[in-house]
C-alpha positions as a printed Julia matrix, in Angstrom:
268×3 Matrix{Float64}:
  56.35  125.44   63.05
  59.62  124.97   65.04
  58.28  127.45   67.7
  55.02  125.58   68.08
  56.96  122.21   68.48
  59.6   123.64   70.98
  57.31  123.78   73.97
  56.28  120.07   73.37
  59.84  118.83   73.21
  60.57  120.82   76.36
  57.63  119.35   78.24
  58.91  115.79   77.43
  62.26  116.57   78.72
  60.79  117.87   82.04
  58.85  114.64   82.35
  61.89  112.55   81.68
  63.82  114.57   84.35
  60.95  114.03   86.79
  61.23  110.3    86.67
  64.57  110.48   88.58
  64.14  110.41   92.26
  66.34  111.88   95.08
  68.68  110.25   97.75
  68.66  111.52  101.37
  71.69  110.64  103.19
  70.41  110.53  106.8
  72.29  110.24  110.11
  70.41  107.94  112.41
  72.27  109.04  115.47
  73.88  106.62  118.0
  71.0   104.5   118.92
  68.41  106.43  121.02
  65.48  107.32  118.61
  64.91  110.63  120.53
  68.39  111.97  119.26
  67.02  111.83  115.62
  66.8   115.26  114.18
  63.24  116.55  113.26
  64.28  116.42  109.55
  65.38  112.72  109.68
  62.16  111.75  111.46
  60.01  113.33  108.77
  61.88  111.75  105.99
  61.47  108.3   107.57
  57.68  108.9   107.2
  57.89  110.22  103.66
  60.5   107.66  102.09
  59.48  105.23   99.33
  62.59  103.1   100.25
  64.97  103.09  103.16
  68.46  101.64  102.8
  69.96  101.15  106.1
  72.91   99.94  107.94
  73.7    97.44  110.82
  74.33  100.26  113.17
  70.88  101.8   113.02
  68.96  100.78  116.06
  65.61   98.84  115.95
  63.82  101.59  117.6
  64.86  103.97  114.72
  63.82  101.28  112.17
  60.43  101.23  113.77
  59.91  104.82  112.82
  59.87  104.07  109.19
  56.4   104.12  107.74
  54.68  100.87  107.04
  54.48  101.49  103.32
  58.25  101.99  102.65
  60.34   99.22  101.23
  63.24   98.45  103.65
  66.58   97.1   102.46
  69.3    96.08  104.85
  72.93   96.62  103.63
  74.65   96.23  106.95
  78.36   95.7   107.55
  79.65   93.58  110.33
  83.28   92.44  111.13
  84.25   90.15  108.19
  80.77   90.04  106.89
  79.28   92.49  104.57
  75.67   92.22  103.09
  76.71   94.16  100.01
  80.23   95.48   98.99
  80.47   99.29   99.21
  80.47   99.62   95.39
  77.25   97.58   95.06
  75.58   99.76   97.64
  76.56  102.82   95.8
  75.05  101.46   92.58
  71.89  100.36   94.38
  71.19  103.9    95.34
  71.73  105.01   91.9
  69.19  102.33   90.43
  66.62  103.07   93.13
  66.81  106.9    92.46
  66.57  106.27   88.67
  63.01  104.55   89.28
  61.78  107.88   90.6
  61.75  106.89   94.29
  62.43  109.06   97.32
  65.34  107.21   98.78
  66.53  107.47  102.41
  70.1   106.21  103.0
  70.11  105.65  106.76
  73.39  105.53  108.5
  74.13  105.12  112.18
  75.62  108.29  113.82
  76.59  111.02  111.22
  77.04  109.88  107.66
  80.19  112.07  107.16
  82.09  110.73  110.31
  83.46  107.2   109.45
  80.04  106.6   107.65
  81.54  106.39  104.01
  78.86  108.96  103.15
  81.14  110.87  100.96
  82.04  107.83   98.92
  78.28  107.22   98.33
  77.68  110.77   97.45
  80.47  110.81   94.95
  78.78  108.03   92.98
  75.42  109.85   93.08
  76.91  113.16   91.88
  78.85  111.23   89.04
  75.52  109.86   87.87
  73.61  113.18   88.06
  71.35  111.85   91.02
  69.9   114.64   93.17
  70.8   114.28   96.85
  70.61  116.04  100.34
  72.55  115.32  103.55
  70.91  115.27  106.98
  73.45  115.33  109.67
  73.05  112.98  112.79
  74.7   112.97  116.19
  77.86  110.96  115.95
  78.79  108.19  118.37
  81.42  110.31  120.03
  79.05  113.22  120.98
  76.05  110.89  121.91
  77.77  108.11  123.61
  80.12  110.33  125.74
  77.19  112.35  126.89
  75.21  109.17  127.98
  78.29  107.91  129.75
  79.17  111.1   131.61
  82.41  111.74  129.71
  82.98  115.31  128.62
  85.1   115.33  125.46
  86.69  118.73  126.4
  87.24  120.12  129.86
  89.24  123.21  130.71
  91.09  121.26  133.5
  92.0   118.17  131.58
  91.54  118.35  127.76
  91.79  121.3   125.43
  91.3   119.44  122.35
  89.45  116.21  121.04
  90.59  113.84  118.25
  88.47  111.38  116.43
  90.15  108.3   114.88
  89.27  104.84  113.45
  90.56  101.53  114.97
  91.46  100.32  111.44
  92.21  101.7   108.03
  90.55  100.66  104.65
  93.23   98.15  104.01
  92.65   96.6   107.38
  95.95   97.82  108.97
  96.64   99.8   112.07
  99.22  102.24  110.7
  98.01  105.33  112.48
  99.72  108.46  113.57
 100.55  107.22  116.9
 102.69  110.21  117.78
  99.78  112.62  117.39
  97.29  110.32  119.07
  99.48  109.98  122.17
  99.77  113.88  122.72
  98.9   115.11  126.28
  95.96  117.24  127.2
  93.39  116.03  124.58
  90.77  113.34  124.54
  91.04  110.56  121.99
  87.95  108.89  120.66
  88.39  105.6   118.78
  85.71  104.22  116.48
  85.69  100.69  115.39
  88.61   99.74  117.6
  87.19   97.05  119.83
  89.06   94.15  117.98
  92.39   95.96  118.13
  92.11   97.47  121.63
  95.06   95.68  123.09
  97.42   96.85  120.2
  95.94  100.39  120.38
  96.71  100.53  124.03
 100.29   99.15  123.48
 101.03  101.52  120.69
  99.79  104.7   122.75
 101.9   103.56  125.75
 104.95  102.99  123.4
 104.52  106.51  121.99
 104.53  108.19  125.28
 101.0   108.2   126.76
 101.18  107.26  130.44
  99.9   103.68  131.02
  97.64  104.98  133.95
  95.72  107.29  131.59
  92.08  106.85  132.35
  90.27  104.92  129.5
  86.76  103.72  128.82
  84.99  101.4   126.39
  81.26  101.78  125.96
  79.11   99.3   124.47
  75.82  100.09  122.69
  75.94  103.52  123.82
  72.65  105.64  124.27
  70.51  102.54  124.28
  69.08  100.58  127.24
  71.8    98.04  126.57
  74.66  100.41  127.31
  77.54   99.24  129.27
  80.36  101.49  130.39
  83.86   99.84  131.2
  86.38  102.19  132.79
  89.89  101.46  133.78
  93.33  102.7   132.5
  95.01  102.36  129.2
  97.02   99.42  130.78
  94.12   97.66  132.24
  91.25   98.36  129.9
  92.05   95.61  127.34
  91.67   92.7   129.96
  88.68   94.28  131.57
  86.92   94.42  128.24
  87.76   90.8   127.61
  86.76   89.75  131.03
  83.36   91.34  130.59
  82.8    90.25  127.0
  81.9    93.54  125.39
  80.85   93.44  121.81
  80.37   95.74  118.84
  79.26   98.53  118.4
  81.63   99.93  121.07
  83.44  103.13  121.34
  86.77  103.75  123.0
  87.68  106.94  124.86
  90.98  107.74  126.21
  92.08  110.66  128.32
  91.77  112.39  131.71
  88.26  113.29  131.2
  87.28  109.65  131.46
  87.98  109.88  135.17
  84.82  112.15  135.61
  82.64  109.34  134.4
  81.92  107.87  137.98
  80.69  111.42  139.09
  78.81  112.43  135.99
  77.43  109.26  134.49
  73.53  109.3   134.63
  72.54  106.49  132.22
  73.22  102.94  131.83
  75.38  100.43  133.59
  79.06  101.26  134.67
  81.7    98.75  135.56
  84.8   100.51  136.98
  88.09   99.11  138.07
């Protein structure tokens, strides 16, 4: 009798398991929809629901198939649609209804994208997930502004950092950031650009080091402002650049005038 009932009990367990969906953590790239990976584009056509951020471009959003539910959870300066913990729980809840969920993030989800935090919650809840890398802003924006991140003559290393920490402070390892012969790429630093420049100069970086801020990189609204570490904050303020913007500091920035092939450039 027990042997006859066992297959039925197993079948019920399998059916319960099948009710749980899957979350795809997908990088949307820096803006240009042509920079999406093939896998990311395919998943946008297959998803039941897409949970997306502020930095995902409209052109990428337009690739989501019409039958999918779209949920905006974007974060802007001093304004979050949902706190991060609630976003984490939203992904769990959606997956538990059996849906194929795409969590769509600008750039790459593992580079200043809080992707690791979201996956930790999914793992704790036993939710299946996959990660689809995206072109991070540093790669895409530097290429579209003609600034090679490394160059044998100017920069033998490249360092990515954030313009603010989780607690809102700017207590960074300035000594490491100011080292010579490297390119420094600063995410989310526009609001603190003046202090960043002052700290780098204070810790030994020459004030005449070439520096650039790129607004809405890889999109048709891209603007590139180039100057020096000393002059860039005033230039950015005069032009009125807004987020999303990326800051690049280093000798390679001087190549932008010769190598830029896309968007508008303002140089001083």
